[in-house]
mmCIF file of the N, C-alpha and C atoms, coordinates in Angstrom:
data_MODEL
# 
_entry.id   MODEL 
# 
loop_
_atom_site.group_PDB 
_atom_site.id 
_atom_site.type_symbol 
_atom_site.label_atom_id 
_atom_site.label_alt_id 
_atom_site.label_comp_id 
_atom_site.label_asym_id 
_atom_site.label_entity_id 
_atom_site.label_seq_id 
_atom_site.pdbx_PDB_ins_code 
_atom_site.Cartn_x 
_atom_site.Cartn_y 
_atom_site.Cartn_z 
_atom_site.occupancy 
_atom_site.B_iso_or_equiv 
_atom_site.pdbx_formal_charge 
_atom_site.auth_seq_id 
_atom_site.auth_comp_id 
_atom_site.auth_asym_id 
_atom_site.auth_atom_id 
_atom_site.pdbx_PDB_model_num 
ATOM 1   N N  . MET A 1 1  ? 0.815   -1.193 0.000   1.00 0.00 ? 1  MET A N  1 
ATOM 2   C CA . MET A 1 1  ? 0.000   0.000  0.000   1.00 0.00 ? 1  MET A CA 1 
ATOM 3   C C  . MET A 1 1  ? 0.860   1.259  0.000   1.00 0.00 ? 1  MET A C  1 
ATOM 4   N N  . ALA A 1 2  ? 2.147   1.119  0.095   1.00 0.00 ? 2  ALA A N  1 
ATOM 5   C CA . ALA A 1 2  ? 3.027   2.277  0.134   1.00 0.00 ? 2  ALA A CA 1 
ATOM 6   C C  . ALA A 1 2  ? 3.027   3.024  -1.195  1.00 0.00 ? 2  ALA A C  1 
ATOM 7   N N  . ASN A 1 3  ? 2.729   2.340  -2.296  1.00 0.00 ? 3  ASN A N  1 
ATOM 8   C CA . ASN A 1 3  ? 2.752   3.009  -3.598  1.00 0.00 ? 3  ASN A CA 1 
ATOM 9   C C  . ASN A 1 3  ? 1.388   3.585  -3.986  1.00 0.00 ? 3  ASN A C  1 
ATOM 10  N N  . VAL A 1 4  ? 0.399   3.558  -3.096  1.00 0.00 ? 4  VAL A N  1 
ATOM 11  C CA . VAL A 1 4  ? -0.928  4.112  -3.377  1.00 0.00 ? 4  VAL A CA 1 
ATOM 12  C C  . VAL A 1 4  ? -0.952  5.568  -2.934  1.00 0.00 ? 4  VAL A C  1 
ATOM 13  N N  . ASP A 1 5  ? -1.345  6.432  -3.860  1.00 0.00 ? 5  ASP A N  1 
ATOM 14  C CA . ASP A 1 5  ? -1.433  7.867  -3.563  1.00 0.00 ? 5  ASP A CA 1 
ATOM 15  C C  . ASP A 1 5  ? -2.732  8.127  -2.796  1.00 0.00 ? 5  ASP A C  1 
ATOM 16  N N  . PRO A 1 6  ? -2.673  8.603  -1.553  1.00 0.00 ? 6  PRO A N  1 
ATOM 17  C CA . PRO A 1 6  ? -3.886  8.834  -0.767  1.00 0.00 ? 6  PRO A CA 1 
ATOM 18  C C  . PRO A 1 6  ? -4.781  9.928  -1.350  1.00 0.00 ? 6  PRO A C  1 
ATOM 19  N N  . LYS A 1 7  ? -4.243  10.801 -2.180  1.00 0.00 ? 7  LYS A N  1 
ATOM 20  C CA . LYS A 1 7  ? -5.056  11.863 -2.783  1.00 0.00 ? 7  LYS A CA 1 
ATOM 21  C C  . LYS A 1 7  ? -5.987  11.310 -3.855  1.00 0.00 ? 7  LYS A C  1 
ATOM 22  N N  . THR A 1 8  ? -5.587  10.247 -4.528  1.00 0.00 ? 8  THR A N  1 
ATOM 23  C CA . THR A 1 8  ? -6.402  9.688  -5.604  1.00 0.00 ? 8  THR A CA 1 
ATOM 24  C C  . THR A 1 8  ? -7.040  8.361  -5.225  1.00 0.00 ? 8  THR A C  1 
ATOM 25  N N  . PHE A 1 9  ? -6.763  7.855  -4.057  1.00 0.00 ? 9  PHE A N  1 
ATOM 26  C CA . PHE A 1 9  ? -7.322  6.593  -3.589  1.00 0.00 ? 9  PHE A CA 1 
ATOM 27  C C  . PHE A 1 9  ? -8.705  6.880  -3.019  1.00 0.00 ? 9  PHE A C  1 
ATOM 28  N N  . ASP A 1 10 ? -9.746  6.518  -3.760  1.00 0.00 ? 10 ASP A N  1 
ATOM 29  C CA . ASP A 1 10 ? -11.112 6.869  -3.388  1.00 0.00 ? 10 ASP A CA 1 
ATOM 30  C C  . ASP A 1 10 ? -11.972 5.610  -3.382  1.00 0.00 ? 10 ASP A C  1 
ATOM 31  N N  . LEU A 1 11 ? -12.547 5.292  -2.256  1.00 0.00 ? 11 LEU A N  1 
ATOM 32  C CA . LEU A 1 11 ? -13.428 4.134  -2.139  1.00 0.00 ? 11 LEU A CA 1 
ATOM 33  C C  . LEU A 1 11 ? -14.894 4.552  -1.974  1.00 0.00 ? 11 LEU A C  1 
ATOM 34  N N  . SER A 1 12 ? -15.226 5.743  -2.410  1.00 0.00 ? 12 SER A N  1 
ATOM 35  C CA . SER A 1 12 ? -16.607 6.207  -2.266  1.00 0.00 ? 12 SER A CA 1 
ATOM 36  C C  . SER A 1 12 ? -17.535 5.410  -3.183  1.00 0.00 ? 12 SER A C  1 
ATOM 37  N N  . VAL A 1 13 ? -18.837 5.516  -2.908  1.00 0.00 ? 13 VAL A N  1 
ATOM 38  C CA . VAL A 1 13 ? -19.850 4.771  -3.644  1.00 0.00 ? 13 VAL A CA 1 
ATOM 39  C C  . VAL A 1 13 ? -20.047 5.330  -5.047  1.00 0.00 ? 13 VAL A C  1 
ATOM 40  N N  . LYS A 1 14 ? -19.714 6.564  -5.259  1.00 0.00 ? 14 LYS A N  1 
ATOM 41  C CA . LYS A 1 14 ? -19.924 7.227  -6.546  1.00 0.00 ? 14 LYS A CA 1 
ATOM 42  C C  . LYS A 1 14 ? -19.111 6.542  -7.643  1.00 0.00 ? 14 LYS A C  1 
ATOM 43  N N  . ASN A 1 15 ? -19.782 6.215  -8.750  1.00 0.00 ? 15 ASN A N  1 
ATOM 44  C CA . ASN A 1 15 ? -19.127 5.569  -9.880  1.00 0.00 ? 15 ASN A CA 1 
ATOM 45  C C  . ASN A 1 15 ? -18.713 6.641  -10.887 1.00 0.00 ? 15 ASN A C  1 
ATOM 46  N N  . PRO A 1 16 ? -17.424 6.876  -11.075 1.00 0.00 ? 16 PRO A N  1 
ATOM 47  C CA . PRO A 1 16 ? -16.992 7.920  -12.009 1.00 0.00 ? 16 PRO A CA 1 
ATOM 48  C C  . PRO A 1 16 ? -17.277 7.559  -13.464 1.00 0.00 ? 16 PRO A C  1 
ATOM 49  N N  . ASN A 1 17 ? -17.498 6.286  -13.749 1.00 0.00 ? 17 ASN A N  1 
ATOM 50  C CA . ASN A 1 17 ? -17.780 5.859  -15.122 1.00 0.00 ? 17 ASN A CA 1 
ATOM 51  C C  . ASN A 1 17 ? -19.268 5.798  -15.429 1.00 0.00 ? 17 ASN A C  1 
ATOM 52  N N  . GLY A 1 18 ? -20.091 5.918  -14.414 1.00 0.00 ? 18 GLY A N  1 
ATOM 53  C CA . GLY A 1 18 ? -21.533 5.861  -14.624 1.00 0.00 ? 18 GLY A CA 1 
ATOM 54  C C  . GLY A 1 18 ? -22.060 7.194  -15.113 1.00 0.00 ? 18 GLY A C  1 
ATOM 55  N N  . LYS A 1 19 ? -23.150 7.119  -15.875 1.00 0.00 ? 19 LYS A N  1 
ATOM 56  C CA . LYS A 1 19 ? -23.719 8.381  -16.358 1.00 0.00 ? 19 LYS A CA 1 
ATOM 57  C C  . LYS A 1 19 ? -24.561 9.022  -15.265 1.00 0.00 ? 19 LYS A C  1 
ATOM 58  N N  . ASN A 1 20 ? -24.652 10.308 -15.303 1.00 0.00 ? 20 ASN A N  1 
ATOM 59  C CA . ASN A 1 20 ? -25.399 11.063 -14.314 1.00 0.00 ? 20 ASN A CA 1 
ATOM 60  C C  . ASN A 1 20 ? -26.861 11.082 -14.736 1.00 0.00 ? 20 ASN A C  1 
ATOM 61  N N  . GLU A 1 21 ? -27.692 10.284 -14.045 1.00 0.00 ? 21 GLU A N  1 
ATOM 62  C CA . GLU A 1 21 ? -29.102 10.236 -14.386 1.00 0.00 ? 21 GLU A CA 1 
ATOM 63  C C  . GLU A 1 21 ? -29.827 11.390 -13.712 1.00 0.00 ? 21 GLU A C  1 
ATOM 64  N N  . ASN A 1 22 ? -30.660 12.043 -14.485 1.00 0.00 ? 22 ASN A N  1 
ATOM 65  C CA . ASN A 1 22 ? -31.423 13.171 -13.986 1.00 0.00 ? 22 ASN A CA 1 
ATOM 66  C C  . ASN A 1 22 ? -32.898 12.805 -14.085 1.00 0.00 ? 22 ASN A C  1 
ATOM 67  N N  . ASN A 1 23 ? -33.490 12.442 -12.959 1.00 0.00 ? 23 ASN A N  1 
ATOM 68  C CA . ASN A 1 23 ? -34.881 12.012 -12.942 1.00 0.00 ? 23 ASN A CA 1 
ATOM 69  C C  . ASN A 1 23 ? -35.823 13.132 -12.511 1.00 0.00 ? 23 ASN A C  1 
ATOM 70  N N  . LEU A 1 24 ? -35.486 14.352 -12.812 1.00 0.00 ? 24 LEU A N  1 
ATOM 71  C CA . LEU A 1 24 ? -36.312 15.480 -12.410 1.00 0.00 ? 24 LEU A CA 1 
ATOM 72  C C  . LEU A 1 24 ? -37.483 15.649 -13.365 1.00 0.00 ? 24 LEU A C  1 
ATOM 73  N N  . ARG A 1 25 ? -38.609 16.068 -12.801 1.00 0.00 ? 25 ARG A N  1 
ATOM 74  C CA . ARG A 1 25 ? -39.787 16.316 -13.629 1.00 0.00 ? 25 ARG A CA 1 
ATOM 75  C C  . ARG A 1 25 ? -39.721 17.725 -14.204 1.00 0.00 ? 25 ARG A C  1 
ATOM 76  N N  . GLU A 1 26 ? -40.461 17.923 -15.279 1.00 0.00 ? 26 GLU A N  1 
ATOM 77  C CA . GLU A 1 26 ? -40.542 19.247 -15.895 1.00 0.00 ? 26 GLU A CA 1 
ATOM 78  C C  . GLU A 1 26 ? -41.354 20.170 -14.981 1.00 0.00 ? 26 GLU A C  1 
ATOM 79  N N  . PRO A 1 27 ? -40.950 21.433 -14.861 1.00 0.00 ? 27 PRO A N  1 
ATOM 80  C CA . PRO A 1 27 ? -41.703 22.372 -14.024 1.00 0.00 ? 27 PRO A CA 1 
ATOM 81  C C  . PRO A 1 27 ? -43.173 22.487 -14.438 1.00 0.00 ? 27 PRO A C  1 
ATOM 82  N N  . SER A 1 28 ? -43.448 22.435 -15.735 1.00 0.00 ? 28 SER A N  1 
ATOM 83  C CA . SER A 1 28 ? -44.838 22.540 -16.190 1.00 0.00 ? 28 SER A CA 1 
ATOM 84  C C  . SER A 1 28 ? -45.658 21.343 -15.713 1.00 0.00 ? 28 SER A C  1 
ATOM 85  N N  . ASP A 1 29 ? -45.049 20.158 -15.661 1.00 0.00 ? 29 ASP A N  1 
ATOM 86  C CA . ASP A 1 29 ? -45.745 18.973 -15.151 1.00 0.00 ? 29 ASP A CA 1 
ATOM 87  C C  . ASP A 1 29 ? -46.055 19.127 -13.666 1.00 0.00 ? 29 ASP A C  1 
ATOM 88  N N  . ILE A 1 30 ? -45.117 19.688 -12.933 1.00 0.00 ? 30 ILE A N  1 
ATOM 89  C CA . ILE A 1 30 ? -45.324 19.909 -11.499 1.00 0.00 ? 30 ILE A CA 1 
ATOM 90  C C  . ILE A 1 30 ? -46.452 20.915 -11.285 1.00 0.00 ? 30 ILE A C  1 
ATOM 91  N N  . CYS A 1 31 ? -46.457 21.987 -12.058 1.00 0.00 ? 31 CYS A N  1 
ATOM 92  C CA . CYS A 1 31 ? -47.511 23.003 -11.942 1.00 0.00 ? 31 CYS A CA 1 
ATOM 93  C C  . CYS A 1 31 ? -48.874 22.414 -12.292 1.00 0.00 ? 31 CYS A C  1 
ATOM 94  N N  . ASP A 1 32 ? -48.926 21.574 -13.320 1.00 0.00 ? 32 ASP A N  1 
ATOM 95  C CA . ASP A 1 32 ? -50.185 20.926 -13.699 1.00 0.00 ? 32 ASP A CA 1 
ATOM 96  C C  . ASP A 1 32 ? -50.701 20.040 -12.564 1.00 0.00 ? 32 ASP A C  1 
ATOM 97  N N  . GLU A 1 33 ? -49.807 19.307 -11.945 1.00 0.00 ? 33 GLU A N  1 
ATOM 98  C CA . GLU A 1 33 ? -50.214 18.438 -10.842 1.00 0.00 ? 33 GLU A CA 1 
ATOM 99  C C  . GLU A 1 33 ? -50.698 19.256 -9.651  1.00 0.00 ? 33 GLU A C  1 
ATOM 100 N N  . ILE A 1 34 ? -50.028 20.358 -9.367  1.00 0.00 ? 34 ILE A N  1 
ATOM 101 C CA . ILE A 1 34 ? -50.449 21.229 -8.265  1.00 0.00 ? 34 ILE A CA 1 
ATOM 102 C C  . ILE A 1 34 ? -51.848 21.774 -8.533  1.00 0.00 ? 34 ILE A C  1 
ATOM 103 N N  . THR A 1 35 ? -52.105 22.189 -9.767  1.00 0.00 ? 35 THR A N  1 
ATOM 104 C CA . THR A 1 35 ? -53.419 22.708 -10.135 1.00 0.00 ? 35 THR A CA 1 
ATOM 105 C C  . THR A 1 35 ? -54.490 21.640 -9.953  1.00 0.00 ? 35 THR A C  1 
ATOM 106 N N  . ASP A 1 36 ? -54.211 20.430 -10.423 1.00 0.00 ? 36 ASP A N  1 
ATOM 107 C CA . ASP A 1 36 ? -55.168 19.332 -10.266 1.00 0.00 ? 36 ASP A CA 1 
ATOM 108 C C  . ASP A 1 36 ? -55.438 19.033 -8.792  1.00 0.00 ? 36 ASP A C  1 
ATOM 109 N N  . LEU A 1 37 ? -54.395 18.999 -7.996  1.00 0.00 ? 37 LEU A N  1 
ATOM 110 C CA . LEU A 1 37 ? -54.561 18.718 -6.568  1.00 0.00 ? 37 LEU A CA 1 
ATOM 111 C C  . LEU A 1 37 ? -55.327 19.835 -5.862  1.00 0.00 ? 37 LEU A C  1 
ATOM 112 N N  . ASP A 1 38 ? -55.094 21.081 -6.272  1.00 0.00 ? 38 ASP A N  1 
ATOM 113 C CA . ASP A 1 38 ? -55.830 22.208 -5.698  1.00 0.00 ? 38 ASP A CA 1 
ATOM 114 C C  . ASP A 1 38 ? -57.321 22.089 -6.010  1.00 0.00 ? 38 ASP A C  1 
ATOM 115 N N  . GLN A 1 39 ? -57.643 21.690 -7.238  1.00 0.00 ? 39 GLN A N  1 
ATOM 116 C CA . GLN A 1 39 ? -59.047 21.531 -7.624  1.00 0.00 ? 39 GLN A CA 1 
ATOM 117 C C  . GLN A 1 39 ? -59.704 20.406 -6.827  1.00 0.00 ? 39 GLN A C  1 
ATOM 118 N N  . GLN A 1 40 ? -58.977 19.318 -6.633  1.00 0.00 ? 40 GLN A N  1 
ATOM 119 C CA . GLN A 1 40 ? -59.507 18.211 -5.831  1.00 0.00 ? 40 GLN A CA 1 
ATOM 120 C C  . GLN A 1 40 ? -59.735 18.657 -4.390  1.00 0.00 ? 40 GLN A C  1 
ATOM 121 N N  . SER A 1 41 ? -58.791 19.409 -3.855  1.00 0.00 ? 41 SER A N  1 
ATOM 122 C CA . SER A 1 41 ? -58.914 19.901 -2.479  1.00 0.00 ? 41 SER A CA 1 
ATOM 123 C C  . SER A 1 41 ? -60.111 20.828 -2.344  1.00 0.00 ? 41 SER A C  1 
ATOM 124 N N  . GLU A 1 42 ? -60.284 21.709 -3.312  1.00 0.00 ? 42 GLU A N  1 
ATOM 125 C CA . GLU A 1 42 ? -61.404 22.648 -3.274  1.00 0.00 ? 42 GLU A CA 1 
ATOM 126 C C  . GLU A 1 42 ? -62.732 21.900 -3.300  1.00 0.00 ? 42 GLU A C  1 
ATOM 127 N N  . SER A 1 43 ? -62.820 20.882 -4.133  1.00 0.00 ? 43 SER A N  1 
ATOM 128 C CA . SER A 1 43 ? -64.036 20.082 -4.215  1.00 0.00 ? 43 SER A CA 1 
ATOM 129 C C  . SER A 1 43 ? -64.319 19.372 -2.891  1.00 0.00 ? 43 SER A C  1 
ATOM 130 N N  . LEU A 1 44 ? -63.291 18.807 -2.292  1.00 0.00 ? 44 LEU A N  1 
ATOM 131 C CA . LEU A 1 44 ? -63.471 18.123 -1.009  1.00 0.00 ? 44 LEU A CA 1 
ATOM 132 C C  . LEU A 1 44 ? -63.876 19.091 0.097   1.00 0.00 ? 44 LEU A C  1 
ATOM 133 N N  . ILE A 1 45 ? -63.290 20.269 0.099   1.00 0.00 ? 45 ILE A N  1 
ATOM 134 C CA . ILE A 1 45 ? -63.641 21.273 1.108   1.00 0.00 ? 45 ILE A CA 1 
ATOM 135 C C  . ILE A 1 45 ? -65.100 21.683 0.956   1.00 0.00 ? 45 ILE A C  1 
ATOM 136 N N  . LYS A 1 46 ? -65.560 21.860 -0.279  1.00 0.00 ? 46 LYS A N  1 
ATOM 137 C CA . LYS A 1 46 ? -66.968 22.217 -0.506  1.00 0.00 ? 46 LYS A CA 1 
ATOM 138 C C  . LYS A 1 46 ? -67.893 21.109 -0.014  1.00 0.00 ? 46 LYS A C  1 
ATOM 139 N N  . GLN A 1 47 ? -67.512 19.857 -0.260  1.00 0.00 ? 47 GLN A N  1 
ATOM 140 C CA . GLN A 1 47 ? -68.326 18.734 0.211   1.00 0.00 ? 47 GLN A CA 1 
ATOM 141 C C  . GLN A 1 47 ? -68.386 18.713 1.738   1.00 0.00 ? 47 GLN A C  1 
ATOM 142 N N  . ILE A 1 48 ? -67.262 18.944 2.372   1.00 0.00 ? 48 ILE A N  1 
ATOM 143 C CA . ILE A 1 48 ? -67.218 18.966 3.839   1.00 0.00 ? 48 ILE A CA 1 
ATOM 144 C C  . ILE A 1 48 ? -68.070 20.107 4.373   1.00 0.00 ? 48 ILE A C  1 
ATOM 145 N N  . GLN A 1 49 ? -67.979 21.276 3.736   1.00 0.00 ? 49 GLN A N  1 
ATOM 146 C CA . GLN A 1 49 ? -68.775 22.419 4.178   1.00 0.00 ? 49 GLN A CA 1 
ATOM 147 C C  . GLN A 1 49 ? -70.268 22.135 4.027   1.00 0.00 ? 49 GLN A C  1 
ATOM 148 N N  . GLN A 1 50 ? -70.650 21.448 2.946   1.00 0.00 ? 50 GLN A N  1 
ATOM 149 C CA . GLN A 1 50 ? -72.056 21.101 2.756   1.00 0.00 ? 50 GLN A CA 1 
ATOM 150 C C  . GLN A 1 50 ? -72.522 20.136 3.841   1.00 0.00 ? 50 GLN A C  1 
ATOM 151 N N  . ILE A 1 51 ? -71.691 19.142 4.148   1.00 0.00 ? 51 ILE A N  1 
ATOM 152 C CA . ILE A 1 51 ? -72.041 18.179 5.196   1.00 0.00 ? 51 ILE A CA 1 
ATOM 153 C C  . ILE A 1 51 ? -72.172 18.888 6.541   1.00 0.00 ? 51 ILE A C  1 
ATOM 154 N N  . LEU A 1 52 ? -71.234 19.756 6.847   1.00 0.00 ? 52 LEU A N  1 
ATOM 155 C CA . LEU A 1 52 ? -71.283 20.485 8.110   1.00 0.00 ? 52 LEU A CA 1 
ATOM 156 C C  . LEU A 1 52 ? -72.480 21.419 8.153   1.00 0.00 ? 52 LEU A C  1 
ATOM 157 N N  . GLY A 1 53 ? -72.788 22.026 7.030   1.00 0.00 ? 53 GLY A N  1 
ATOM 158 C CA . GLY A 1 53 ? -73.948 22.908 6.967   1.00 0.00 ? 53 GLY A CA 1 
ATOM 159 C C  . GLY A 1 53 ? -75.239 22.148 7.195   1.00 0.00 ? 53 GLY A C  1 
ATOM 160 N N  . LYS A 1 54 ? -75.357 20.951 6.641   1.00 0.00 ? 54 LYS A N  1 
ATOM 161 C CA . LYS A 1 54 ? -76.548 20.125 6.838   1.00 0.00 ? 54 LYS A CA 1 
ATOM 162 C C  . LYS A 1 54 ? -76.652 19.686 8.286   1.00 0.00 ? 54 LYS A C  1 
ATOM 163 N N  . ASN A 1 55 ? -75.522 19.365 8.905   1.00 0.00 ? 55 ASN A N  1 
ATOM 164 C CA . ASN A 1 55 ? -75.527 18.955 10.306  1.00 0.00 ? 55 ASN A CA 1 
ATOM 165 C C  . ASN A 1 55 ? -75.956 20.102 11.214  1.00 0.00 ? 55 ASN A C  1 
ATOM 166 N N  . LYS A 1 56 ? -75.608 21.321 10.866  1.00 0.00 ? 56 LYS A N  1 
ATOM 167 C CA . LYS A 1 56 ? -75.995 22.474 11.681  1.00 0.00 ? 56 LYS A CA 1 
ATOM 168 C C  . LYS A 1 56 ? -77.513 22.654 11.653  1.00 0.00 ? 56 LYS A C  1 
ATOM 169 N N  . LEU A 1 57 ? -78.137 22.373 10.503  1.00 0.00 ? 57 LEU A N  1 
ATOM 170 C CA . LEU A 1 57 ? -79.581 22.520 10.396  1.00 0.00 ? 57 LEU A CA 1 
ATOM 171 C C  . LEU A 1 57 ? -80.313 21.472 11.229  1.00 0.00 ? 57 LEU A C  1 
ATOM 172 N N  . LYS A 1 58 ? -79.740 20.296 11.415  1.00 0.00 ? 58 LYS A N  1 
ATOM 173 C CA . LYS A 1 58 ? -80.378 19.215 12.168  1.00 0.00 ? 58 LYS A CA 1 
ATOM 174 C C  . LYS A 1 58 ? -80.353 19.465 13.671  1.00 0.00 ? 58 LYS A C  1 
ATOM 175 N N  . LYS A 1 59 ? -79.453 20.274 14.166  1.00 0.00 ? 59 LYS A N  1 
ATOM 176 C CA . LYS A 1 59 ? -79.313 20.495 15.615  1.00 0.00 ? 59 LYS A CA 1 
ATOM 177 C C  . LYS A 1 59 ? -80.434 21.275 16.171  1.00 0.00 ? 59 LYS A C  1 
# 
């Protein structure tokens, strides 16, 4: 081990020969999903408000 240069001796998990995979989504796709989720949330909130409103009338 005396002939091994400690500056270049690297046992890290990173593979220098592997390609750098970028699995990021497009910003427009993220915005579309946020819009869809907001619409679903709004619909659910309206349903909950209707249920709560009906329960208030029964009391």
